[in-house]
N, C-alpha and C positions, 0 to 999 in steps of 0.2 A: 640571381643576384640582381635583377630590376625593382623598382621599387613599387609597391604596391599602396593602392588607395580604395578602401571601400566606396563604391556608390551608391548613393542615397536610391537602391535598387533590388532587393531579394526576392526573386521570380517565384518560388515556394517557399515553405515553411521548412525544410531541408536547407540547412548551412552546410552547402558541397562545394567541395573544392578539391581535385585530384587533378595533380599535373601530367602531363601528355609525354611518354617517351618518345621523341622526336627522332625518323630516321637520322642517322648521323652523317657526316659528311666523309666520305671516304678518306681514310690516312694513304691511300694509294689506289691507282688507278688498276692494280692488281688485284685489288681483294673488293668482293663483292660488297656493295652497301648493306649497313645492317639496318633490319626491319625491327617494330615493336611485337614485342614475342606476348602475345594473349594467353593467360589461362582459359581454359575452361572444363566449367564444373561437369564432374559425372555422377548422375545421381545415385542413389545408394544403394537402389536396389540391381545395378547393374555389376555392383563389385561385393564380390566373399571377402575379401580382405578386413579384418578387425584390429582394434588398437591390441587384440594381444597376440596375435599373429606378429606384427611390428615390432613388441616387443620382447619378442623372441628371437627374431630375426636382429635385430639391435644385439642382444647380448650373445648372441651367435657370435657376430663380428667383435665386440667388445668384451669380453671375459670377466668379469667381476668388474669393471670400468664404472658402472652407473649403479652399482648393489645400494646406493644409500636414496634410490628416486625410485617412490613404491609406485605401484601400477594407476591409482589415483593420483600422483605426481603428473602424468603425463597424457596427452591432449592428442589427438587424431586430429589433423586437417582434412577439407575436403579432398576425397580422389579428383583428380583434373587430367587434362593432355591437354597440348598447345596447338595453338593452330598451323604449327608446319609441323610437328610430330606426334600422332597419333598414340604415342605408347601410354600409358594411364602412371601417374605418378603418384605417390599415397606419401603426407605428409604427418609428420610424429614429430612431438615437441614435451620439453616441459620448461620450470622456471620456479625456482626455489630459493628461498633465503637462508645462507648458513651462517650462522656467526656476525650475522648484519652485512653480508656481502651478500652480490645478486650471481646466481648459480644457472645457468641455462644451457639447454641445448635444443639446435634445430636439423633433422633429419627428412631426407628426401630418399624414398625407395621408387624404383624405376619396375614394371614389368611384370610378368609371369616370376621371374625371378627372383624377386626384391632385391634386385643389385642396389647397393648402395650409391647412388648419383652425388649426394650432397652431404656435406652434417656440418656444422658451426658449433661447437662449444668452449662455454663461458669458464675456466673454472672459478673456485671460492678466492683462490689467493693467486695473483701473478707479480708478488713484491718480488720474487725474483727472475722476474723476464723483464726488470728494468736495468737500467745500466747501475754499476758494472755487470756484464751477464754471466750465468753460470754457466751456459753451454755456447760454443761457437759455430761458426757457420759448418764447417768441417764436421762437427759433431753432431748437429744438427740435421745434416744431409745422413749421416749414419741412422737417425732415430727414422728420417722420413720414409728410407728406403727400405728399414725392418719394418715400417707400417706397411708399404707398398705389397712386401711377402703375404701380407694376410688377407690381404682382398682376393679375392678368386681372381682367375684370368689375367694375372697382370704380369706373369714369367715373361713375359715376352717385350715389358714395357723400360725403357729404357730413358735415364736422364737427359735433359737438351741442354747442353753445355753452350750452345751458342747464344746467339741472340735474337731469334725466330720469333718467339714468344714474349718479347722485351720490351721495355716501358714506352721507346719511341722517342728518347731523351728528354722525358718530360720530368722535373725535378719540384718533387713537394716536400715543405715541410710536417710535422707529423707532431701532437705533442710528447715532448720526452716524458711526461707521465703517462702516457702507453708501452704496454710492453713491447718489447724488440722483438720483430717476427722475421722469421725467413720462411721464404717461399722457392718450392721446387716443381718444376715442371717435368714430367715425362712424358712421351710418346707409345704408343704401341708400333711395333716395330714385323716387317716379313721380310723373314731372311735377313737380319738384321736394319734395314731400311726404313728409315722411319715413314707413318703417315700420315701426311701433309693436312694439318687444321684439325689432328684428334690428339687432344691432349688429357691430363691426367694431373691436376695440382694439388700439392697436399702443402701446408702452412703450418712453423712448426715454433711454437713459441722459446726465449732463449731460458726458459728455463724447463725445458724436454719434452713439455704438454704437446700433443699433436691437437690443435684445434681446428684445424677446415681443411676438407678436402671437396673438389668437386672435378668431375667427371665428364668428359665430352668427348665422347668416344661411341661409336657404333658396334654391332657385333659382324664379325668378320666371317660368321659359319657358312654362310653362301658365296663368298666373296671368291674371287679368282684375281691372278695378278700376272701380270708380265713376266716373263722368266729373266731373272738377273743375270742368267748367264746370257744369255742375246744381245746386252744393253754396247753400246758403241763406246768407245775409249772416250777418256774424259776431256782429252785435249783437244779430239776432233772436234768434239761439241764446244771446246770455251775458245777455238778459232771461229769455229760458223758465228757464233755468239759476236767476238768483236770484230769480224768483217764486216758486221748487218747491225753494230750497235749506233743509234744514233741518241744525240742528248736535245732537249728540248727546254728553252728559256722559259723561266715560268717565276711567278711573285708566290712566295709562300708564305703562310701569315703561321707569326708565333706568337701564341699570346704566353703572359707569366699568369701563372693560375694562382698567383698569389695576390696581386695586385690587380685582374682583372685586365690587366692592359696588354692590348696588340700590337704588335709592329708587322712591315713587312718586308720581307726579305727576298732577294734579287735572286735565283738558282738555277743552276742546269740539274736537272731530273731526266732518271734514265728512261727510254721509252716504257712505256703505257701499253702498246700494242700489243705485247707478248708476255707471259708470266711464267714462261719455260721452253725447255724444249726436249720430245717424246725422245728418252733414251733409247728406242730400240729402231726409228725409224728417223731423226731427226726432223721430225713437224713440228712447227712451233705453236706452242700451246698459245689460246688466247680464251676471251671469254665465251665463245661460242665454241670451243672444244679447239682439234688439231688443224693446221692448214701447212700445205707443202710452199705454198707462195710466202714472202718474207711480208709481214705485217706493217702495212702503213700507216702513219702517223696525219690523224687530221689538224686540218687547216680549222682555225679558229672562224667561226662565222656567227656575227650577230643574230638574236633572235627580232632584234627588231634596228634599222637603221638611224631611226631618228626617236628623240622620247617620246611615248604616245599619255595621253592627259591618264589619269585616278580616275577610280572605278566610280569615285562619289568623294567628296573633298569633306572633311570634317565632318563626317557622321557624327548620330549623338547615339547616347545608349539604348535611346528607342527604337532608332533605326536599324542598329545592332541586333536587337534581341527579334524585331523581323525578319533580319536578313536571316541570323538561325533558325527561325521557325521552318522557313524556304527550305534553306542551304540544306538543313538536318534531316528533313522531312522521309521517314520511313514508311515508301507508298505501298511496302505490302504489309502493312495491316498488322502485323504481327507483334509490334510495339505501341508503346506510348511514350513519345518525348516529351521532356520538361526541360524547361532552361532552369537550371538551379541558381544562379549567379552570374554577373555579368561584373569582372572587377575590372579596373583602372591601373599599369602600372606603367612605369616609363625603362624602356630598355636600356641596352648599354649607347645605345647609339643617341639619346636622348629625345627619343621616339615615345607618343603616347600610344599605346597598345590597350585593345579591351581583349579580356580573357573570360571565352564566355564558358563557364562548366555546365554540363548537361548531360541529362543520362535516359536512355532507354527503359522503360520498365516493361518484362514482359510477364508471365505465371509464375516464372521462378525463380525471379529476382530482378537484378539491373544490370544495365553495363553501361557505365561511365567515365567520361574524361574530357577534354576541352579541346577548343581550338582558337587561335587569335587573329584579330583582324587590326589592322595599322585605321587608327582615330584620324588621322589626317587625308589619308588617299582614301578610305573603305574598302582596302585589299586583305585578302583572307592570308596570313605570312604562316601560320601552322595548323597544320589539320591531318587527321587523319580518323577513317572510315571506318567503327569497329560493329558497322550494321552486320557486316559477312558474318562475323563469329559469333551470333546468336540466329542469324536467319537461315536455318538447314535446309539443304536442297538436294534431290537427286539427280538433276540436270547436268549435264555435262555439257556444258559452251568451250566452243571449241575457239582458242584467242585468235583475237584479230593479229592481223601483219605485223614487224615488226615496228613497218614505215606506216602502217595505219595508226600505230598506237603512238608513233613520235608526233603525228600529228595533231593527234588528240591532246598529248599534255604541251602541246605550243598552242593550240586553241583555248585550252581550262586555262593558260597564264593571260593568255591575251582579255580573256574573261575576268580570270579574280585577282591579275596581277600586272595587271597591264604597265605600270608607272616604272616597275622595276627591270624589264625584261630587255631595253634595252643597252643596259649593261652587262649582259649575259651570252653566252655561246650554246651554240647547238652542241651535244656531247661528242666529246671528243675521245671517248672511248667504245668499245663496244658494249650493246645493252644484250641480255638474257630476257626470255621471259622464264619467270621462276616457279617451277609446277606446284613448289609444295605452298607457296600462297596464290598463285595463280594471277599473277603480276608482273608487269615490267617494272622497272626501278628507272627511270632517269637520273641524270645529273648533268644539269647545266651549269657550267663554269662560270665564274665572273668573269670581266676580262676589263682591265686596267693597262691603258695606253699600249694597246693589242696583243697583250699578253696573258693568257688564261693566269686564274691564280688558284693556287691547291690550298685548301684550307675553307673557301666560299664557295660556295656555289645554290644555286634552286633545284630540291630534288623533288622529286615528281613520280606517282607510283600509279599507274593504270592497269584498271583490272581487266580479264579477259574480257567483257562483255563492251570495253573502250570506257567506263567510268571510273571517275577522279577517286579513285582510293587514298594518296597522301597529297600533300605539299607542305613544305618546310624551305623556307628562306634563310640564309645566311650571307649575311651584308654587315662585318665589321667595318666599323667605322675607323679610319688610316686617315693621318694629316698628313704624310712623306711617305710618297713611292718611290724607291730607288730608280736612279736615272737610269735607262738602258745603255746609255754611253758609257756606264761604269764597269761591264762586263767584260769578263776577261775573254778575249776570244773562242768561238765556239772549238773549234780543232784540241786546244790546250785542254778542254775540261774533257773531252772524247778521251783526250791519252793518259788522263788521270782515271778515270773510268774504267779503262783497258788494263791499267794497274791493278786496280782497285779490283776487278771480278773476279769474282772464284762462281764455282758450281757448287749445289748441293743435292745429293740423289734422294729424291722423296719418292714413295707413291703419291698418286695423288687420286681420289675416287672420281670416277667419269659423272655428268652431271648429262648425259645422256640416256637413253632408253635401258641400258644396263647399266644399272645404277650398283651392280656386285662387282663390276669389275674395278680394278685399282691400273694405272698407269704408271709406266716406272716414268719419273721426269727430272731432268736436269734442271734446277732452280738455281738465279742467279742471285748472288750473294755479294753488296755494292761495301766495299772494305767493310766489311764482318754485319752489314743490317742487310735485309731486303726492302727498309724501305728509309733510302739515302737518295743523298744529292750533294754538291756541291757548290756553296757560296761565289755566286759568281762575279762578286767584287774582291773578294780574297783568293779564292783558287783551291779553299780548304772545305775537306768536307763539313760537312751540317752534322754528323755524327763519326766523332772518331774511333777508331778499333780498340784502342784502350781506355774508353769509358766506363766500360763495365769495370773497370779494374780498382774504381774507387779513387777516392782525391789520397793526395800523397798527405804524411803525417805532419804535426807538427812539434818540433823539438821544444820542449821545454821542461827543467828540473822537478815542479813540484805538479803541473797541471797538464802537461804533454799530452795525457790520455784523452782527459776531458776538452781541451781545445780541438784536438783529435775529433773525435767523439762529434761535436758539436757543429764542427765543418764537414763532416761526412751526413750530419743529418739536414744539411742546408739551414741549420742556423745561424753558424758563424759565416760573414762573406770575406776572402782573405783571395787576395788576386796571385802572393805570392808566400804561397805556405813556409815555403824552406827557409825564406828569409825573413817572415813572420818574427816580430818583435812584441810577445805577448806581455811584456813588463811596461806596455806603454800606458798610459791611462786613457779609460775612456770616457768620452763625454758622455750625455743625459740620452742624447739623442740615439746614439748606439747602441748605450745600456739597454732601452726602453725596447728597441727592435729586437734585441738579443731575446731579453725575458718575455715579450708577446709573443717570438716566433715558437720559443722553447714550448709556450703552454698553449697554442692554439693552432689550426690546421692551416694556416697561413693565409687564405683569402679574407679579410677585414669587410669587404663589402662597402667600403667607403668610399669610393670612385665617384667621380664626379655625376656618375649616373646611377646612384649605389638605393638604399633601400625604402628612403620616403621620408626616415625619421630620423636623419641626418644633424648636428649639429658641427658647431665650431666650436670648440670647448676654449682655447687660446688666440687672442685679436690675430697672434703673430703668425698662426700656422691656419690657414684656410685647404680649401680643397683642393686646389694647384700644388702647396709645399708636397714634396716627396713622401714626408714622413706623418700626414695627415691622418691615412689609415690607421699607422700605429700610433699615433697621439690617441686618437680617439677609441681605437680599442683599448689604450691601456685605461683609459678614462672608465669604461664600460665595465671594465675588469677591478676598477676599485684601485688598480697599483699608484695612479694620481688624482688628483681635483681638477677641478676646471678654477682658471682664472682668468686675470688678466693678460700675462707675457709667461711663456714658458722657456727657459733658458735652454735650447737642444745644445746647443754649442760649449755648454759650460762643464766643464768635468765632475762628474760624478762621487763626491764623498762617501765613507765608508758608514757613515751614519743615515744617510740617504738609502743607501742600498739596503739596511738594515730595516728602512720605514716602510720600503718597498717591498720585501720580502715578506714582512709580516701583514701585510695589507693583501698580500694575494692570498694568505692562506686564513683571512677573512678574520684576524686573530688585533682587530686595531682597539676595540673596544677596551681590551684585557692589556692590551699598551700605553692607552694612557693614564692606567693607574699607577705612577712613575715610584709613585710615591710606598707599593709595595716589594717592591725589586732591592734586592741588594746586590753590585755591582762588584764581582771580587779582580779589578782591573784595576790594574798599579795606576792608571792615570782617571779613575772614575768619577775625583772630583772634577774634572775637566770638561766631563759629560752634560752637555747640557740637558735638562729636566725633561724636557720635551720627547726626548729621543730615548731616553734612559730603559725605559718600560720596551721600545723596538730592539734597543740592544741586549738587554737582557733574554730577552724571548729569542731573537736570533740566534744569538750564541748557544745556550740552552738547546734549542733544537738540533745545532749543529750545522746551522746553516751559514755562520761565519764565522772562524777562528782569529783570537786572540795572535798578536805579535810579541812574543817576548814579553810575556804576563799585561800586554798593553793592548787596549782596542783600537787607538791613535784614530778616533772618533771621523776629525778634519780630515783624514788622510785620503788621499786619492785613490780610486777601486781601478786595480788595471784588468786587464782581459784575461791573465790568470787568475785573478782573486774571481772576476765575474764568471766565469766558466766553471769552479770548481763549485759555487755557489748557487749557477743557473743548476746543475747538474743534481743536487741535493735540494733544491727544492722542488725539484720535479718528483722527487722522490715523498716525499711531504705533501705534497700536492695528491698523490694516488693513496699514500697514507691515512690524510684529514679526511676526503670524500670516499673512501671505499673502491674507488677505481669508477665509481659512478659518474664524476661531472668532469667534461674536458672545455676549453674556450673553442667557441665557434668564429 
């Protein structure tokens, strides 16, 4: 999202630029932080699975579905396993062009039984999956259920109707020229109780095609389970949780993923010290297992009481290169480090960052990624150690103690990022040693006004032998932090939590020595979601229980369905849908926003710290203008042309809308030849020649309708008119571009 500027330094002949998947900030203290998953290649001599074997397995699972794909069309990827899962995966794929349209499929098979773990299929024609839909969500659910039955060992899978694997309240717009999809999540069960954190997701297009499946489940053939008949009464456990429930005042970072802007909310959050209660013995479930004592919340304790000096001010690219060579050196001698390039970019906070792209070359290939350094301070802001993924060793290292690992993590921060740490606290949650990755993962939350911030943290990984394995600094630039004085009393928030608290019975796999046993756990759900909080300034839930039910419909005699569709897809913004007057004329600024959002993914990357090639196309719309990103994206898409001024508040006319629609379809050159078009409208003589071609094309393609045999070129465009044209345009974009082109 930041802007990139290529420096005058390419350190090898390889133009190499690979992004790094950094450890993500915890969505909740109850969830273990995600780490980068690295695929490790398996030599061809170590496996006997061939392409023909995979094709046979595919045709067994999908009889007659892929008969149009020959064996030559298929490609087989390299067998691999992951750093946290040694089960070998095999990949099969194909890509064909049929009648000018791309058709492709990707499949991943897992283990000796070649269990289908993942697939994605792009059919030749998905026009029927665009609005208006051919299959409803209810009909698609049945299709998904029928597909599930065809997969082996899924008889005990149950559709999750709750918000356990929801989107955590994030709303995104998507191009309406993309197919409408329905997603269904199933969890394996034992005695009817779902297994937490294990699921199988199926995606169905609105034309009835099953196009995606991903399975994240484990074999339970050796598993043991707590006896369901021995569970304690739910009401007793609910009373236990309510009596010991505490609430914490936190700042929560809320990011608008369409504009890239972030704001801070003051919120009361549920306790992070426990994630549930054992259903058999009533013990508290924590990150480190179960305990009979009520888990206590930790207090904020800053890593440094005063600001520390930066590591080195205003570093040069040459100094960063020297730092990289020293910091990334492989002391094992099993690889050769090469710094491929160093890029300079500006991040969301306006800071200049060096991105160092590098690779370790070994006999069988290479492993590459990047790390980042703050130019002003010379400090490392993002790093992931990939050396352990190719340095094999049979030596088992006894992990250092947790306190020793924490001391190491703080020591590394003082060494590599000292100027940041006075704004961060020691971890507030328990930390565990992850045996799969052989690392500790620490999250140091940011502190503002003495309050911890959810969504901003420094993440540090420490390997079993005490080495720094990862470092990532999150520090959103927030101008306004709500005053603590505006918060409602904690007792009032606690009462709301208790009222909205329910328990969900789950089987949770043990993280201890017995990795085959599943404990029966009552997990807290707060107003319908495991991740929830209360806005401390309003007393309302951050995520309402009825959010998943969708937005209300907009009533209109000719455009009600289109308006409702745009509202549901986050293209149309209406505060009061029940009383919305869709016959109101729409101004150019609002019309542009609707068109741009309907044809793009919504993040226009034109923030004040954007991509580095920003332009100001109109004198009256600078970077601080709320519609700057929309206008610049519209220019980029060719809808409008740069000029001196752009009248955002002027009502859009029908002839202007016709011009915009035709430009989206890249038919402007054809529209300019106005003399070749014959307009059959009664008011054709009043249409200006410069608009005649646009109106003729927009009308002929069905993008706009006449009114009583008149076009009314200078008439105003209403929200209802725009909704109808927007939906029709989306389908025309798909058909004109064969579904291959979307605006980003």
